[in-house]
C-alpha positions in Angstrom: -29.1 97.3 -23.8 -27.6 95.6 -20.9 -28.1 96.7 -17.1 -24.7 97.0 -15.4 -24.3 94.8 -12.1 -25.1 96.4 -9.0 -23.5 95.8 -6.0 -26.5 93.9 -4.2 -26.4 91.5 -7.2 -22.6 91.0 -6.9 -23.0 90.3 -3.1 -25.6 87.7 -3.7 -23.8 85.8 -6.6 -20.6 85.7 -4.2 -22.3 84.5 -1.1 -24.2 81.8 -3.5 -20.7 80.8 -4.6 -19.1 80.5 -1.4 -22.2 78.2 -0.4 -21.8 75.9 -3.0 -18.1 75.7 -2.4 -18.9 74.8 1.4 -21.2 72.2 0.4 -18.6 70.5 -1.8 -16.0 70.7 1.1 -18.3 69.2 3.6 -19.2 66.2 1.4 -15.6 65.4 0.6 -14.7 65.5 4.2 -17.7 63.1 5.4 -16.7 60.7 2.6 -13.0 60.5 3.7 -14.4 60.1 7.3 -16.3 57.0 6.4 -13.9 55.3 4.4 -11.0 55.5 6.5 -12.3 53.0 9.4 -13.4 50.5 6.8 -10.1 50.7 5.2 -8.3 49.8 8.6 -10.5 47.3 10.0 -9.9 45.1 6.6 -6.8 43.2 6.6 -4.2 44.2 3.9 -4.4 42.3 0.6 -1.0 40.4 1.1 -1.7 39.3 4.5 -3.6 36.1 3.2 -0.9 34.8 0.8 1.7 35.3 3.9 -0.6 33.4 6.3 -1.0 30.5 3.7 3.0 30.4 3.2 3.2 30.0 7.0 0.7 27.1 7.2 2.4 25.3 4.1 5.8 26.0 5.9 4.3 24.4 9.3 2.7 21.5 7.6 6.1 20.6 5.9 7.9 20.8 9.4 5.2 18.8 11.3 6.0 15.1 11.9 4.3 12.6 9.5 1.9 10.3 11.2 3.1 6.9 12.6 2.2 4.0 10.3 0.1 1.3 11.9 2.1 -1.2 13.9 -0.2 -4.0 13.1 0.4 -3.9 9.4 -1.7 -5.9 6.9 -3.8 -9.0 7.7 -2.2 -12.3 7.3 -3.0 -14.2 4.0 -5.5 -17.2 4.5 -3.5 -20.1 5.8 -0.4 -18.3 6.3 1.4 -18.5 9.7 1.1 -15.7 11.9 4.1 -13.9 13.6 4.1 -14.1 17.5 6.2 -12.3 20.0 8.5 -14.2 22.1 6.2 -14.7 24.7 3.3 -16.1 22.8 5.8 -18.3 21.1 7.0 -19.7 24.7 3.3 -20.6 25.9 2.1 -21.8 22.3 2.9 -25.5 23.0 0.5 -25.3 25.9 -2.0 -22.3 25.4 -4.7 -25.0 24.3 -4.4 -27.2 27.3 -7.5 -27.6 29.4 -7.4 -25.2 32.3 -7.1 -27.7 35.1 -4.1 -29.1 33.1 -2.2 -25.9 32.3 -2.7 -24.7 35.9 -0.2 -27.6 36.9 1.9 -27.1 34.0 2.8 -23.4 34.9 3.8 -23.7 38.4 5.5 -27.0 37.8 7.8 -25.2 35.4 9.0 -22.8 38.1 10.5 -25.9 40.0 12.7 -27.8 37.3 14.5 -29.6 39.7 11.3 -31.4 41.2 10.2 -31.9 37.7 13.3 -33.7 36.7 13.3 -35.7 39.9 9.7 -36.8 39.0 10.6 -37.6 35.6 13.4 -40.0 37.0 11.2 -41.4 39.5 8.5 -42.4 37.0 11.0 -43.5 34.4 12.8 -45.7 37.1 9.5 -47.8 37.4 8.7 -46.1 40.4 5.1 -46.9 42.0 2.5 -44.3 40.3 0.4 -44.7 43.4 2.8 -43.2 45.5 3.7 -39.8 43.8 1.5 -37.8 46.2 3.8 -38.8 49.2 7.0 -37.8 47.4 8.8 -34.5 48.6 8.1 -32.4 45.5 6.3 -29.2 44.9 2.3 -29.8 45.0 2.0 -28.8 41.4 4.7 -31.4 40.4 2.9 -34.2 42.4 -0.2 -33.1 40.6 1.6 -33.4 37.4 3.1 -36.8 38.0 -0.6 -38.0 37.3 -0.2 -37.2 33.9 3.1 -39.0 32.6 3.1 -38.0 29.3 3.1 -34.3 29.9 5.8 -34.4 32.7 8.2 -36.6 30.7 7.8 -34.2 27.8 8.9 -31.2 29.7 11.7 -32.9 31.3 12.9 -33.7 27.7 13.0 -29.9 27.0 14.8 -28.5 30.1 15.7 -25.2 28.3 11.8 -24.4 27.3 10.7 -25.4 30.5 13.0 -23.1 32.5 12.3 -20.3 30.2 8.4 -20.9 30.7 9.2 -21.1 34.5 11.2 -17.9 34.8 8.4 -16.2 32.4 5.6 -17.3 35.0 7.4 -16.8 38.1 8.2 -13.1 37.2 5.2 -12.2 34.7 2.3 -14.2 35.7 -0.2 -11.7 34.3 1.5 -11.5 30.9 1.8 -15.2 30.6 -1.9 -15.4 31.1 -2.8 -12.6 28.5 -0.5 -14.5 25.8 -2.5 -17.7 26.3 -5.7 -15.7 25.9 -4.3 -14.4 22.8 -3.5 -17.5 21.3 -6.7 -18.9 22.2 -8.5 -16.2 20.8 -6.5 -16.5 17.4 -7.3 -20.5 17.3 -11.1 -19.9 17.9 -11.1 -17.4 15.1 -9.2 -19.7 12.6 -11.7 -22.5 13.6 -8.8 -24.9 15.2 -10.4 -24.5 18.6 -13.9 -26.0 18.9 -15.8 -28.3 21.0 -15.0 -32.1 20.9 -16.2 -35.0 22.9 -13.0 -34.6 25.1 -13.1 -30.5 25.8 -15.7 -27.5 25.9 -14.7 -24.3 25.0 -16.4 -21.7 27.1 -16.5 -17.9 26.9 -16.5 -16.4 30.4 -16.8 -12.6 30.3 -14.7 -12.2 27.3 -12.0 -14.7 28.4 -11.7 -18.2 26.8 -11.8 -21.1 29.2 -11.2 -24.8 28.1 -12.8 -27.2 30.3 -12.9 -31.2 30.3 -16.1 -32.3 28.5 -16.5 -35.5 31.0 -16.8 -34.8 34.7 -14.3 -37.7 35.7 -12.0 -37.8 32.9 -9.3 -35.2 31.3 -7.5 -35.7 27.9 -4.2 -34.2 27.0 -4.5 -32.5 23.4 -1.8 -33.0 21.0 -1.2 -30.4 18.1 1.5 -28.5 16.1 1.4 -24.9 17.1 2.6 -24.0 13.3 -0.7 -25.3 12.3 -3.3 -24.2 14.8 -2.4 -20.7 15.0 -2.8 -19.3 11.5 -4.4 -16.5 9.7 -7.0 -18.8 8.3 -7.9 -22.5 7.5 -5.9 -24.4 4.9 -7.4 -24.7 1.2 -9.2 -28.0 1.1 -8.0 -29.2 4.6 -10.6 -29.5 7.3 -8.6 -31.2 9.9 -8.0 -32.9 12.3 -5.9 -30.0 14.2 -5.3 -31.8 17.2 -5.6 -35.3 18.8 -6.3 -36.6 22.1 -4.6 -39.8 23.6 -6.1 -41.9 26.5 -8.1 -40.2 29.3 -6.6 -39.6 32.9 -8.5 -39.6 36.0 -9.2 -36.4 37.9 -8.7 -35.8 41.5 -7.9 -33.3 44.5 -4.4 -32.5 42.8 -6.1 -30.0 40.5 -6.4 -27.5 43.0 -5.0 -24.7 40.8 -7.2 -22.2 39.1 -7.1 -19.2 36.8 -8.9 -15.7 37.4 -8.9 -14.8 33.8 -10.7 -11.4 34.5 -8.4 -10.1 37.1 -5.1 -11.9 35.6 -4.7 -13.8 39.0 -3.8 -17.4 39.7 -5.0 -19.2 42.6 -4.3 -22.4 44.7 -7.4 -24.0 47.0 -9.5 -26.8 47.0 -10.3 -28.2 43.8 -14.2 -28.5 44.8 -14.3 -24.6 44.0 -14.4 -25.5 40.5 -15.5 -29.1 40.3 -18.5 -30.8 42.0 -20.8 -33.7 41.2 -22.2 -32.5 38.0 -18.7 -31.6 36.3 -16.6 -28.4 35.9 -18.2 -25.2 36.5 -17.0 -21.5 36.7 -14.2 -21.2 39.5 -15.0 -19.7 42.8 -12.3 -17.4 44.4 -11.7 -16.0 48.0 -14.3 -13.4 48.7 -17.1 -14.8 46.3 -20.0 -16.7 47.3 -19.3 -20.6 47.7 -15.8 -20.3 48.2 -14.4 -23.6 50.0 -11.5 -22.6 52.2 -8.4 -25.0 52.4 -5.0 -24.9 54.4 -2.5 -22.9 52.4 -5.2 -21.6 50.0 -4.9 -18.3 48.4 -3.2 -16.4 45.6 -0.3 -18.5 44.2 3.1 -17.2 44.9 6.5 -18.4 43.4 8.6 -20.8 45.5 11.8 -19.7 46.8 13.9 -21.8 44.7 12.1 -20.6 41.3 14.5 -19.6 38.6 15.6 -15.9 39.9 16.3 -14.7 36.4 13.6 -12.4 35.0 12.0 -13.5 31.8 13.6 -10.9 29.0 12.4 -11.4 25.4 15.9 -10.7 24.1 17.6 -13.4 26.2 14.8 -16.1 25.3 14.2 -15.6 21.9 16.6 -18.2 20.8 15.2 -20.9 23.1 14.5 -24.5 21.7 10.8 -24.7 21.5 9.8 -28.5 21.8 8.5 -30.4 19.2 4.8 -31.3 19.3 3.8 -34.2 21.6 3.6 -37.7 20.2 0.5 -38.2 18.2 -0.1 -34.7 16.9 -1.4 -34.5 13.4 1.0 -33.6 10.7 1.0 -30.3 9.0 -0.7 -30.2 5.7 1.2 -29.8 2.5 2.6 -26.8 1.7 0.4 -26.2 -1.4 -2.6 -25.9 1.0 -1.3 -22.7 2.4 -2.5 -19.3 0.8 0.6 -17.6 -1.2 1.8 -14.5 0.7 2.4 -12.7 -2.7 0.3 -9.7 -3.3 -2.5 -9.6 -5.4 -1.8 -9.4 -9.3 -2.4 -5.8 -11.0 -5.7 -5.6 -12.7 -5.3 -6.1 -16.5 -6.3 -3.4 -19.0 -9.6 -3.7 -20.8 -9.5 -5.5 -24.5 -9.9 -2.9 -27.2 -13.0 -3.3 -29.3 -10.8 -4.2 -32.6 -9.8 -7.4 -30.8 -13.1 -8.8 -31.2 -13.0 -8.5 -35.1 -9.3 -9.7 -35.7 -9.2 -12.9 -37.5 -7.7 -15.6 -35.4 -4.5 -16.9 -36.4 -5.5 -20.6 -36.1 -8.8 -21.1 -37.8 -11.4 -23.1 -36.0 -11.6 -26.9 -37.3 -14.4 -27.9 -39.8 -16.9 -30.3 -38.9 -15.6 -32.6 -41.6 -12.1 -32.5 -40.1 -13.0 -33.7 -36.8 -12.3 -37.3 -35.9 -15.9 -38.2 -34.8 -17.1 -37.4 -38.3 -14.5 -38.5 -41.0 -15.5 -41.5 -43.1 -13.6 -44.8 -42.9 -10.9 -45.2 -45.4 -11.7 -47.3 -48.6 -10.7 -50.8 -49.1 -7.5 -51.3 -51.1 -8.7 -54.7 -53.0 -10.7 -53.8 -56.3 -12.7 -57.0 -55.7 -14.0 -55.8 -52.5 -15.6 -52.9 -54.0 -19.1 -52.8 -54.9 -19.8 -52.7 -59.0 -21.1 -49.6 -60.1 -24.4 -49.6 -62.0 -25.8 -46.5 -63.5 -29.3 -45.9 -62.1 -32.3 -46.8 -64.3 -34.9 -44.1 -65.1 -38.4 -45.1 -66.5 -39.7 -43.0 -69.5 -42.4 -40.3 -68.4 -45.7 -41.2 -69.9 -46.8 -39.2 -72.7 -50.5 -37.8 -72.2 -50.8 -36.0 -75.4 -51.9 -39.2 -77.8 -55.4 -40.6 -76.7 -55.1 -44.0 -75.2 -55.8 -47.1 -77.5 -59.2 -48.9 -77.5 -58.9 -51.9 -75.6 -59.9 -55.2 -77.5 -62.6 -57.4 -76.4 -62.7 -61.0 -77.2 -65.9 -62.5 -78.2 -67.3 -65.4 -76.5 -66.3 -68.9 -77.9 -69.1 -70.8 -79.8 -71.0 -73.8 -78.6 -68.9 -76.1 -81.0 -65.7 -74.5 -79.9 -66.9 -75.0 -76.1 -67.8 -78.7 -76.6 -64.5 -79.3 -78.4 -62.6 -77.9 -75.5 -64.3 -80.0 -72.9 -63.1 -83.1 -74.5 -65.0 -86.7 -74.2 -66.3 -87.5 -71.0 
């Protein structure tokens, strides 16, 4: 018989139930509190796709990187493209430094240059050129009449060269160095018995190889300034005529490192031992002279500044007499792109029967017999071969018959009377 629940038991059961419910509520609250910060700290699940779309849109609107201005390298043996200033100085860029140092300042006084050419062309006394009322550079260039007459015969190019050097001497010197570097890389500018190529702190200087003699080179700019040597052509790329003496008139020099052009005493870069590194003001060993210093364009120099757009159509002078002829066009490397690679042959191609069978050995001319003669009498008569019968070893060999010796009477009869 069950006992009825008492008041104390009911109270205990109620307290125990309330405690369990309280514990469950506390655990649920603590779990909710810990999960809320983590969810707030983490980004929403749709944030990354939005960022990716924004980045893609930003990349689409961003400008594309510029292409290289240099372009692909020139093909071997193909002419290179020169800018207007390089085209202007290309005919004289490979002259020796003492000579080109006269050509550039003389081009700034075209009137004196024309007067000097007229003086020499009219049978003027060459020994009196130093007493003429010309610019000092023109008087010095008159000692090399072939160059002076060549410049006077091309007045448009000479005036363009003078305008460029009078307004932009540093750019003209930079263009000369660029062309010399291209010719040296192509192998067309080398040491010879007439000139010596010297590398002076990254600048290329061309000095006379002989102390008391200078030679004028003749070359074709379309041949020496190329992307690479020609196929099967080893030169010559330039020639040299007769030598001219050197003297005090070679008083102009280049400071290639600082892109400066000086005028002074020629002993600053020439001595008894020959040509050497030029010495400029402020350096040890410099010889001061009257009127020496940095070169300045004369007052009557071409006033128009050199502009590539205005001088792109100038008449470039032809090579000086005696320049080597350019090689054949076939020696230039074609500028066509490389052919596309062919697909590898399938394995079945190695087992296919060729359309034209290979000739037999008997069909070759070297193994063909001579044709037979047409006349019957020239042919050798045919005779059947003779075969001897084989011996029969099955039968015994017959006995040999031996003859008895002759008797005495027969011997005496055979002898006859004596």
